[in-house]
Each structure stands twice: as C-alpha cells, then as structure tokens.
C-alpha positions as CSV (number, residue, x, y, z in Angstrom):
1,M,0.0,0.0,0.0
2,E,1.3,3.4,-1.0
3,V,0.9,6.5,1.2
4,L,0.7,9.5,-1.2
5,R,1.2,13.1,0.1
6,S,0.8,15.2,-3.1
7,A,-1.6,15.6,-6.0
8,A,1.3,14.9,-8.3
9,A,2.1,11.6,-6.7
10,V,-1.6,10.5,-6.8
11,R,-1.8,11.4,-10.5
12,C,1.3,9.4,-11.3
13,F,0.0,6.5,-9.2
14,V,-3.3,6.4,-11.1
15,E,-1.6,7.0,-14.5
16,Q,0.7,4.0,-14.0
17,F,-2.2,1.8,-13.0
18,R,-4.3,2.8,-16.1
19,Q,-1.4,2.2,-18.4
20,N,-1.1,-1.4,-17.2
21,S,-4.6,-2.4,-16.2
22,G,-6.6,-2.6,-19.4
23,D,-10.1,-1.3,-18.6
24,R,-10.1,-1.9,-14.9
25,A,-11.7,0.8,-12.8
26,V,-10.4,3.2,-10.2
27,G,-12.3,3.7,-7.0
28,L,-12.1,6.6,-4.5
29,V,-13.2,6.6,-0.9
30,P,-13.0,10.2,0.4
31,T,-12.8,10.4,4.2
32,M,-11.8,12.7,7.1
33,G,-10.0,9.9,8.9
34,A,-10.8,8.5,12.3
35,L,-11.9,5.5,10.3
36,H,-14.4,2.9,11.6
37,Q,-16.3,0.0,10.2
38,G,-18.6,2.3,8.3
39,H,-15.6,3.6,6.3
40,R,-14.4,0.0,5.9
41,S,-17.7,-0.9,4.4
42,L,-17.1,1.6,1.6
43,I,-13.7,0.2,1.0
44,E,-15.1,-3.3,0.9
45,R,-17.7,-2.2,-1.6
46,S,-15.0,-0.8,-3.9
47,R,-12.5,-3.6,-3.6
48,P,-14.3,-6.4,-5.5
49,Q,-15.2,-4.1,-8.5
50,D,-12.3,-1.6,-8.8
51,G,-8.8,-2.6,-9.9
52,L,-7.3,0.3,-7.9
53,V,-8.7,1.5,-4.6
54,I,-7.7,4.9,-3.2
55,V,-8.7,6.3,0.2
56,S,-8.2,10.0,0.9
57,I,-7.8,11.2,4.5
58,F,-8.2,14.9,4.9
59,V,-9.7,16.9,7.8
60,N,-11.3,19.6,5.7
61,P,-11.1,23.0,7.4
62,L,-13.5,24.5,4.9
63,Q,-16.5,22.5,6.1
64,F,-16.1,23.5,9.8
65,T,-18.0,26.6,10.8
66,P,-16.7,28.9,13.6
67,G,-16.9,27.3,17.0
68,E,-17.1,23.7,15.7
69,D,-14.7,20.9,16.5
70,L,-12.0,21.4,13.8
71,D,-9.2,21.5,16.4
72,R,-10.3,18.5,18.4
73,Y,-11.7,16.3,15.5
74,P,-10.1,12.9,15.9
75,R,-6.9,12.4,14.0
76,T,-5.7,8.8,14.1
77,L,-3.6,8.4,11.1
78,D,-1.6,5.3,12.2
79,A,-4.7,3.4,13.0
80,D,-6.4,4.6,9.8
81,L,-3.5,3.4,7.7
82,A,-3.6,0.0,9.4
83,L,-7.3,-0.3,8.7
84,C,-6.8,0.6,5.1
85,E,-4.0,-1.9,4.6
86,A,-6.0,-4.7,6.3
87,A,-8.9,-3.9,3.9
88,G,-6.8,-4.2,0.8
89,V,-6.5,-0.5,-0.1
90,D,-3.9,0.2,-2.8
91,G,-3.1,3.9,-2.0
92,V,-3.9,6.4,0.7
93,F,-3.9,10.1,-0.2
94,V,-3.0,12.2,2.8
95,P,-2.7,15.7,1.6
96,T,-1.9,18.9,3.6
97,V,-4.1,22.0,3.4
98,E,-1.3,23.6,1.4
99,S,-1.1,20.8,-1.2
100,L,-4.8,21.1,-1.7
101,G,-4.6,24.9,-2.0
102,V,-6.8,25.7,0.9
103,G,-4.3,27.2,3.3
104,E,-3.6,30.9,3.4
105,G,-5.2,33.4,1.1
106,E,-8.3,33.3,-1.1
107,V,-9.7,30.0,-2.2
108,T,-11.8,29.3,-5.3
109,Q,-14.8,27.5,-4.0
110,V,-17.6,25.4,-5.4
111,V,-21.0,26.6,-4.3
112,P,-23.9,24.1,-4.4
113,P,-27.5,25.3,-5.1
114,S,-28.7,27.4,-2.1
115,P,-32.0,25.6,-1.7
116,M,-30.1,22.3,-1.1
117,A,-27.2,23.7,1.0
118,S,-29.2,26.0,3.3
119,V,-31.6,23.5,4.7
120,L,-31.3,20.7,7.3
121,C,-27.6,20.8,8.4
122,G,-27.0,23.8,6.3
123,A,-29.4,25.9,8.3
124,S,-27.2,25.8,11.4
125,R,-23.9,25.2,9.5
126,P,-23.7,28.0,6.9
127,G,-20.9,27.4,4.4
128,H,-20.5,23.8,5.4
129,F,-21.6,22.3,2.1
130,T,-19.6,24.8,0.1
131,G,-16.6,23.5,1.9
132,V,-17.6,19.9,1.3
133,A,-18.3,20.5,-2.4
134,T,-15.0,22.3,-2.9
135,I,-12.8,19.6,-1.5
136,V,-14.7,16.7,-3.0
137,T,-14.4,18.4,-6.4
138,K,-10.7,18.8,-5.9
139,L,-10.3,15.1,-5.0
140,L,-12.3,14.0,-8.0
141,N,-10.2,16.2,-10.2
142,I,-6.9,14.9,-8.8
143,V,-7.8,11.2,-8.7
144,Q,-10.2,11.1,-11.6
145,P,-11.9,7.9,-10.4
146,D,-14.4,5.9,-12.2
147,R,-16.4,5.5,-9.0
148,A,-16.5,7.4,-5.7
149,Y,-18.0,5.9,-2.5
150,F,-20.1,7.7,0.1
151,G,-22.3,6.6,3.0
152,Q,-26.0,7.1,3.2
153,K,-25.7,8.5,6.7
154,D,-24.6,11.8,5.1
155,A,-27.8,11.9,3.1
156,Q,-27.7,15.7,2.5
157,Q,-24.1,15.5,1.3
158,V,-25.0,12.7,-1.0
159,A,-27.9,14.6,-2.6
160,I,-25.7,17.7,-3.0
161,L,-22.8,15.7,-4.5
162,K,-25.1,13.9,-7.0
163,T,-26.3,17.3,-8.1
164,L,-22.8,18.7,-8.3
165,A,-21.6,15.9,-10.5
166,A,-24.5,16.3,-12.8
167,H,-24.3,20.1,-13.0
168,L,-20.5,20.1,-13.6
169,N,-20.6,17.1,-15.9
170,I,-18.0,15.2,-13.8
171,P,-17.6,11.7,-15.3
172,V,-17.8,9.7,-12.1
173,E,-20.3,7.2,-10.7
174,L,-21.3,8.0,-7.1
175,V,-21.9,4.8,-5.2
176,I,-24.0,5.3,-2.1
177,C,-23.6,2.6,0.6
178,P,-26.0,1.7,3.4
179,I,-25.6,3.1,6.9
180,V,-23.5,0.9,9.2
181,R,-24.9,0.6,12.7
182,E,-23.8,-0.9,16.0
183,E,-25.8,-3.9,17.2
184,N,-28.0,-1.6,19.2
185,G,-28.8,0.6,16.1
186,L,-26.6,3.6,16.8
187,A,-25.2,4.8,13.5
188,L,-21.4,4.6,13.3
189,S,-19.7,8.0,13.4
190,S,-16.2,9.3,14.1
191,R,-17.8,11.7,16.6
192,N,-19.1,8.8,18.6
193,Q,-15.7,8.9,20.2
194,Y,-16.8,12.0,22.1
195,L,-19.6,10.2,23.9
196,S,-19.5,8.7,27.4
197,D,-21.2,5.3,28.0
198,S,-24.4,7.1,29.3
199,E,-24.3,9.5,26.4
200,R,-24.1,6.6,23.9
201,H,-27.2,5.2,25.5
202,T,-28.9,8.5,25.2
203,A,-27.9,8.8,21.5
204,L,-29.8,5.6,20.7
205,A,-32.9,7.8,20.9
206,L,-32.2,9.1,17.4
207,F,-32.4,5.7,15.9
208,K,-35.4,4.7,18.0
209,A,-37.2,7.8,16.9
210,L,-36.6,7.1,13.2
211,R,-37.6,3.5,13.6
212,A,-40.9,4.5,15.3
213,A,-41.7,6.7,12.3
214,Q,-40.6,3.9,10.0
215,E,-43.0,1.5,11.7
216,R,-45.8,4.0,11.4
217,F,-45.1,4.4,7.7
218,A,-45.1,0.6,7.2
219,A,-48.5,0.5,8.8
220,G,-49.8,2.8,6.1
221,D,-49.4,6.4,7.4
222,R,-47.9,8.7,4.7
223,D,-48.5,12.1,6.3
224,S,-45.4,14.1,7.2
225,T,-46.8,15.7,10.3
226,A,-47.9,12.3,11.7
227,L,-44.6,10.6,11.0
228,I,-42.6,13.5,12.5
229,T,-44.9,13.6,15.6
230,V,-44.4,9.9,16.4
231,A,-40.6,10.3,16.0
232,K,-40.5,13.4,18.3
233,T,-42.5,11.5,20.9
234,M,-39.6,9.1,21.3
235,L,-37.3,12.0,22.0
236,A,-39.5,13.9,24.5
237,E,-37.8,12.6,27.7
238,E,-34.2,12.4,26.4
239,D,-31.4,14.7,27.2
240,I,-31.0,15.7,23.6
241,A,-30.8,19.1,21.9
242,L,-32.7,18.6,18.7
243,D,-31.5,20.6,15.7
244,Y,-34.0,19.3,13.2
245,L,-36.3,16.4,12.4
246,E,-37.7,16.8,8.9
247,L,-39.2,14.8,6.0
248,V,-37.8,15.8,2.6
249,H,-37.3,14.3,-0.9
250,P,-33.9,12.5,-0.8
251,D,-32.8,13.9,-4.2
252,T,-34.0,17.5,-4.1
253,L,-34.2,18.0,-0.2
254,K,-37.5,19.8,-0.7
255,P,-39.9,19.3,2.3
256,L,-42.7,16.8,1.8
257,D,-46.3,17.0,3.1
258,S,-46.6,13.3,2.5
259,V,-44.7,10.5,1.0
260,D,-46.1,9.8,-2.5
261,S,-43.1,7.8,-3.8
262,V,-40.0,8.3,-1.6
263,G,-39.0,10.4,1.4
264,L,-36.0,11.0,3.6
265,L,-36.7,11.3,7.3
266,A,-33.6,13.0,8.6
267,I,-32.5,14.0,12.1
268,A,-29.7,16.0,13.7
269,A,-29.2,16.5,17.4
270,T,-26.5,17.2,20.0
271,V,-25.9,14.6,22.6
272,G,-23.3,15.7,25.2
273,P,-20.4,17.1,23.2
274,A,-21.3,15.5,19.9
275,R,-23.5,16.6,17.1
276,L,-25.0,13.5,15.5
277,I,-27.0,12.8,12.3
278,D,-29.1,9.9,11.1
279,N,-31.8,9.1,8.6
280,V,-34.1,6.5,7.0
281,I,-35.5,6.3,3.5
282,L,-39.3,5.7,3.3
283,R,-40.5,4.2,0.0
284,N,-44.0,4.1,-1.1
285,R,-44.0,1.7,-4.1
286,Q,-44.5,-1.9,-5.1
287,P,-41.5,-4.0,-4.3
288,I,-38.7,-4.6,-6.8
289,I,-37.2,-8.1,-7.2
290,A,-33.5,-8.0,-8.2
291,I,-32.1,-11.3,-9.4
292,D,-28.3,-11.6,-9.9
293,G,-26.1,-14.6,-10.6
294,P,-23.6,-16.2,-12.9
295,A,-24.2,-17.1,-16.5
296,G,-26.1,-20.4,-17.0
297,A,-28.0,-20.3,-13.7
298,G,-31.3,-19.9,-15.5
299,K,-31.9,-16.3,-14.5
300,S,-33.7,-15.2,-17.6
301,T,-36.2,-18.1,-17.7
302,V,-36.9,-17.8,-14.0
303,T,-37.3,-14.0,-14.1
304,R,-39.8,-14.1,-16.9
305,Q,-42.0,-16.6,-15.1
306,V,-41.8,-14.7,-11.8
307,A,-42.9,-11.6,-13.6
308,R,-45.8,-13.4,-15.2
309,E,-47.0,-15.1,-12.0
310,L,-46.8,-12.0,-9.9
311,G,-48.1,-9.6,-12.5
312,L,-44.9,-7.5,-12.5
313,I,-43.1,-5.8,-15.3
314,F,-40.2,-7.8,-16.5
315,L,-37.4,-5.2,-16.9
316,D,-35.8,-6.8,-19.9
317,T,-32.4,-5.2,-19.9
318,G,-31.4,-7.3,-22.9
319,A,-34.3,-5.8,-24.9
320,M,-33.1,-2.3,-23.9
321,Y,-29.6,-2.9,-25.4
322,R,-31.2,-4.5,-28.4
323,S,-33.4,-1.4,-28.8
324,V,-30.4,0.9,-28.9
325,T,-28.8,-1.5,-31.4
326,W,-31.9,-1.4,-33.6
327,L,-31.8,2.4,-33.4
328,A,-28.2,2.6,-34.4
329,L,-28.8,0.4,-37.5
330,H,-32.0,2.3,-38.3
331,E,-30.0,5.6,-38.2
332,G,-27.1,4.2,-40.2
333,K,-24.6,4.2,-37.3
334,N,-21.8,1.8,-37.0
335,P,-22.5,-0.2,-33.8
336,S,-18.8,-0.2,-33.0
337,D,-18.5,3.6,-33.2
338,R,-18.4,4.6,-29.6
339,L,-18.7,8.4,-30.3
340,A,-21.8,7.9,-32.5
341,L,-23.4,5.6,-30.0
342,A,-22.7,7.9,-27.0
343,D,-24.5,10.7,-28.9
344,L,-27.3,8.4,-30.0
345,V,-28.2,6.9,-26.7
346,S,-28.1,10.3,-24.9
347,Q,-31.1,11.3,-27.1
348,A,-33.0,8.0,-26.9
349,Q,-35.7,7.0,-24.3
350,I,-36.9,3.4,-24.0
351,Q,-40.4,2.5,-22.7
352,L,-41.3,-1.0,-21.4
353,S,-44.9,-1.9,-20.7
354,A,-46.3,-4.9,-18.8
355,P,-48.0,-7.6,-20.8
356,G,-51.8,-7.9,-20.7
357,A,-53.7,-10.5,-18.9
358,G,-53.1,-14.0,-20.3
359,E,-50.1,-12.8,-22.3
360,T,-46.5,-13.9,-21.8
361,A,-44.1,-11.8,-19.6
362,E,-42.5,-10.2,-22.7
363,A,-42.8,-6.5,-22.4
364,K,-43.8,-4.2,-25.3
365,V,-40.8,-2.2,-26.2
366,N,-40.9,1.4,-27.6
367,I,-38.0,3.7,-28.3
368,T,-38.3,7.4,-28.7
369,Y,-35.6,9.3,-30.6
370,Q,-35.7,12.9,-31.8
371,G,-39.5,13.2,-31.2
372,Q,-40.4,9.9,-33.0
373,T,-41.5,6.8,-31.2
374,H,-41.0,3.3,-32.7
375,D,-42.5,0.1,-31.6
376,V,-39.5,-2.3,-31.8
377,T,-40.9,-5.2,-29.9
378,Q,-40.4,-7.6,-32.8
379,A,-37.7,-5.7,-34.7
380,I,-35.2,-6.1,-31.9
381,R,-35.3,-9.9,-32.4
382,T,-33.9,-9.9,-35.9
383,A,-30.6,-11.5,-36.9
384,A,-29.1,-8.1,-37.8
385,V,-29.7,-6.8,-34.3
386,T,-28.5,-10.0,-32.7
387,A,-25.2,-9.8,-34.7
388,S,-24.5,-6.2,-33.4
389,V,-25.8,-6.0,-29.9
390,S,-22.6,-7.2,-28.2
391,A,-20.7,-4.3,-29.8
392,V,-23.3,-1.8,-28.6
393,A,-23.4,-3.2,-25.1
394,A,-19.6,-2.9,-24.8
395,H,-19.8,0.9,-24.8
396,Q,-19.7,2.4,-21.3
397,E,-21.8,5.4,-22.4
398,V,-24.6,3.1,-23.5
399,R,-24.5,1.2,-20.2
400,R,-24.5,4.3,-18.1
401,S,-27.5,5.8,-20.0
402,L,-29.5,2.6,-19.8
403,V,-28.8,2.1,-16.1
404,T,-30.1,5.6,-15.5
405,Q,-33.3,4.8,-17.5
406,Q,-33.7,1.5,-15.6
407,Q,-33.5,3.3,-12.3
408,A,-36.1,5.8,-13.4
409,M,-38.4,2.9,-14.4
410,G,-37.9,1.5,-10.9
411,L,-39.1,4.6,-9.1
412,K,-42.7,3.2,-8.8
413,G,-41.5,-0.4,-8.3
414,G,-43.5,-3.3,-9.4
415,L,-40.8,-4.9,-11.5
416,V,-38.4,-7.8,-11.6
417,A,-35.0,-7.6,-13.3
418,E,-32.0,-10.0,-13.7
419,G,-28.3,-9.5,-14.5
420,R,-24.9,-9.4,-12.8
421,D,-25.3,-6.2,-10.8
422,I,-29.0,-5.5,-10.5
423,G,-29.0,-5.8,-6.7
424,T,-25.6,-4.2,-6.1
425,H,-25.8,-1.3,-8.6
426,V,-29.0,-0.8,-10.6
427,F,-31.4,-1.3,-7.7
428,P,-29.3,-1.5,-4.5
429,D,-32.5,-0.6,-2.6
430,A,-34.6,-3.5,-4.0
431,E,-36.9,-5.0,-1.5
432,V,-36.2,-8.5,-2.6
433,K,-32.6,-9.5,-3.7
434,I,-31.9,-13.0,-5.0
435,F,-28.5,-14.4,-5.9
436,L,-29.5,-17.2,-8.2
437,T,-26.7,-19.7,-8.8
438,A,-25.8,-23.4,-9.3
439,T,-22.6,-25.3,-9.0
440,P,-20.3,-25.2,-12.1
441,A,-20.9,-29.0,-12.4
442,E,-24.7,-28.5,-12.5
443,R,-24.5,-25.6,-15.0
444,A,-22.2,-27.7,-17.2
445,R,-24.8,-30.5,-17.1
446,R,-27.6,-28.1,-18.1
447,R,-25.5,-26.6,-20.8
448,Q,-24.7,-30.0,-22.3
449,A,-28.4,-31.0,-22.2
450,D,-29.4,-27.8,-23.9
451,L,-26.8,-28.3,-26.7
452,K,-27.9,-31.9,-27.3
453,A,-31.5,-30.8,-27.4
454,R,-30.6,-28.4,-30.2
455,N,-28.6,-31.0,-32.0
456,Q,-25.4,-28.9,-31.6
457,P,-21.9,-30.2,-30.9
458,S,-21.5,-30.9,-27.2
459,P,-18.1,-30.8,-25.4
460,D,-17.6,-33.2,-22.5
461,L,-18.7,-32.1,-19.0
462,G,-15.2,-31.4,-17.8
463,T,-14.5,-29.0,-20.6
464,L,-17.9,-27.2,-20.1
465,E,-17.2,-26.9,-16.4
466,A,-13.8,-25.4,-17.0
467,E,-15.3,-22.9,-19.4
468,I,-18.0,-21.9,-16.9
469,Q,-15.4,-21.4,-14.1
470,T,-13.4,-19.2,-16.5
471,R,-16.5,-17.2,-17.4
472,D,-17.3,-16.7,-13.7
473,S,-13.8,-15.4,-13.0
474,L,-14.0,-13.0,-15.9
475,D,-17.5,-11.8,-15.0
476,S,-16.4,-11.2,-11.3
477,S,-13.5,-9.0,-12.4
478,R,-15.1,-6.9,-15.1
479,A,-14.5,-3.1,-14.9
480,I,-18.1,-2.6,-15.9
481,A,-21.0,-4.5,-14.1
482,P,-18.9,-7.1,-12.2
483,L,-20.8,-10.1,-10.9
484,R,-21.1,-9.8,-7.1
485,K,-23.6,-11.0,-4.6
486,A,-25.2,-8.2,-2.6
487,D,-24.5,-8.4,1.1
488,D,-28.3,-8.5,1.8
489,A,-29.2,-10.9,-1.0
490,W,-30.6,-14.4,-0.5
491,E,-28.5,-17.0,-2.2
492,L,-30.5,-19.7,-3.9
493,V,-28.5,-22.7,-5.1
494,T,-30.7,-24.4,-7.7
495,D,-29.0,-27.8,-8.1
496,G,-31.7,-30.4,-8.4
497,M,-34.5,-27.9,-8.5
498,T,-37.1,-27.5,-11.3
499,I,-37.9,-24.1,-12.8
500,D,-41.3,-24.2,-11.0
501,Q,-39.6,-24.9,-7.7
502,V,-37.1,-22.0,-8.1
503,V,-40.0,-19.7,-9.0
504,A,-42.0,-20.7,-6.0
505,A,-39.0,-20.1,-3.7
506,I,-38.5,-16.6,-5.1
507,K,-42.2,-15.8,-4.8
508,S,-42.1,-16.9,-1.2
509,R,-39.8,-13.9,-0.6
510,Y,-42.1,-11.4,-2.1
511,P,-44.0,-9.4,0.5
512,E,-47.4,-11.0,1.0
513,S,-49.2,-7.7,1.2
514,T,-48.5,-7.0,-2.5
515,N,-49.5,-10.5,-3.8
C-alpha cells in the first residue's frame, strides 16, 4: 500500500495503473480519517469491483463553521493506515491544506445550489456544504476515479454531490452505501468517540425515533406531520438538543407534506459534546425483485416466469440494449462507433410496458428518438440486431445511460430484473434481492443437455465446467458491471430444482401484502 502526500504523486500512481490495467476501474473513498467499520464498508464495496482502490484522508477545514470541533476532531492516522492496509487499499492520499490549495489566502470554492445547501444541516452550519463541495471536487479532479463511494448516513451531502456531479458534468459514478450501525442501532460516526457510556445510550434515541416513524409508515401512514410527531414523541424525555427532524425528498431535499413515492426522514441532534445525524429512507412503491447470478444459472427463464405469475413488469435489460442496437442500425450508425453511440443513446428514451392478462411476460418495447416513437418489440429480435448487440453493449456510455433509465423505471416499483449487478448497482434498494446460482458442475450438465436438445456439438462435461469457471472469473473481475452477490441478497442454489420450484422459492420472498 502506498501513502501519497501530493496531488502529483496521486496522478502518477493512477496513470501508471491505467497504463497497465486494461479497462479496470479506479475507486475513490473520500474520508476525514478516524476510520471505523462504516468507512471500511465503503472500501469493501469498492475492492471487488475496482482494480485500484484509493482512500483519501483529509480533515477539511472549509467544512467546519466557527466554534465547531475542527481542532479536536479525531486524528488517528496510524490506525487509519492500518485499517486501510488490512482492507486491501492500494493507495492512501494524505494531503496537507497547502497541497490542496486551501491554506492561506483566497480559495476558489464550489458553491452548491442554495435551496439544497441552506436546509437541514446547512441551516445551522452556513458554508458547510460549500466546503464539502470544494474539497470533493478537488479530490475528484486529482484522482479522476471511475467510482467514488459515500455513506447514506450523510444523506444531504449525498444529494448535493449527486447534483454537483450532474451540473458540472463530472464523469464519475457515485456509489452510495448503506448506513452501518452498531448492534443496538446507533449509526457509526467518528464523533461517537466523544460520547461517554451514558451519552451513547442517550444517543440511541435518534435511531429509535426514526424506527418508530418507519413502523408508522409501514403501517400505512404517509402524512409528514404524523410521522414526525411519532418520532418526536420518542425524543421527548431524552437529554438531547434537537437541531432538526424533517421529511424531505432525498434527491431535491425539498420538504414533503406526504410520501407519495419516496421520502428522507432526517434527524440531527446534539448529545453531550457530539452533534450526530441519522436518517431513514421511506419508500411508497410496489416491491422490486432484483435477481443476480452467474451465467447459466437460469436467471432469464426464471425472471420471466416470476414476472408473469406476480403480475410484475419484466425489466428486460437485454431488450433495452437491443433497442439501442436497432436504433443505431436504423439511423445508419456503426454499432462499434463509440462516439456515435454515445451521442445516439443520450437522445433516446426506452419504454417497457407490462403484458396484458393472459399474455407472456414479454414487455412491449418502444424507443423514442428525436421526437419519434418506434414500436420495436419484434424488430429487436432480428438476426441483424443479434449480430450487433454485443458491440453496442460494450460501450460504457450506453450502459450508463440505460442504467439511468432502468433506475427511473424502478421509481414506482412493481418490476423484476435480472443480471450481474442488479441488486448491487442498478437497484441497491430493491426490497427482494436474490443471488441465483448453481454449482459449475450443475450448470455444465444443463448446458450439455441444452446443446444436445438443439442437435449442436456438445463438449464433455469437464470442458464445459472449466469454461464456466473461467467465465465466472471474468464476470467477477469486469470493470463494468462485475458479478457480485449483494450483502443482503438471499443466495438460492438451484442444483436439483425444477424451474417451478425455483420460481416458488422466489415468490415466497415477495411481500405478502402485494400479492
């Protein structure tokens, strides 16, 4: 593990990696040090899918307002470096204020939209998010990562940084990871070090208040006032100085009167010497089923049948890539022309509709481009499209655009999707996550039977099993969409099971209230 002290060293480190790594990605985990298991969870999210993992440690003076704890903020560099090395980090960037250009004198700053930066924490910490945005932008410019990892505990920061990246056209994927809690529910924070044992017990009231509101929401109450009232009731007798307890939209941070689709219930309070924050996401939608797993596990067949039996939309990601391929051919574009496809897909919008009663689970597929909508349900199954879809799907720009569209389709829920990273990347908040798999030997047996049924040449089982293991290794180490089981996914090994048995097992995980 390298410890890097300057921007020049970081750039050299990343450049050397990119020259020798093919298309493997670079991941960045920005921190202020005093690392704990929450930070480690970000590193562990990056490690399997990024060829180079860099952690930055910088106590940012720009995000502390007068009278806050800049001088006493925990600084534990030796312990932080030990945690990073144990977690498999490749490089730790430990800049000084001078090397980041925020020492003496005027500093060029990045100012987020005021309606986002002046609410919640921003109301009592003026200038805080300008400081955050400035330093994060600097780090992104220096490292130029493919992915940057942040924790959901800092929900307002997450919303602002997503907006920042979009508004400034920064080519980075922001990966938001779940809050890590102690066994009793207290959200991990570097500032928890300030708390005495009794204060730590008191601080649990924040989580209990959010959980009470979450239970009220699950019981069907969508009203903001009612949810906030039940949360405040849990705080009434605690020695806590409440800063805010508000229900807002998680992307815009605008206050909500009720939760129509999704809401962020956020709290900030001072307990003893520590200012603590926490939050929960409240979703009002039909559940999403995310099915991931290796090639040859039967995901496509199972997913279609699950969609049909539960009356869900089958989010046919393959059909989406085929739609873009059809459009490229229709517009006379070379499917291998990355520039042309990047421009094309940025102007295209795909619509999938659920099948009617008694129909198969094949969705109707429309694609809209430059004001014209085309029904391509049948056209995308032609030999010409099949021959070119792999070239189109290989373009990063196509994938990024389609993932964004898939996530938009999932806002109202009620769909099932399969792939390699549906539960880890496309729908990390899916209510039902399945990792559908089978042993290499079982998948080899199925593959051989399928080839024989189609009267095609069939290698021996040993050869097929070796090919499957090689494919699994390649899929797990891809720079784009690597195969990985989500931490909260249910692993279903299907050896010896029929399709109907697998479907029944998945349906049993679907919330009964929606059946």
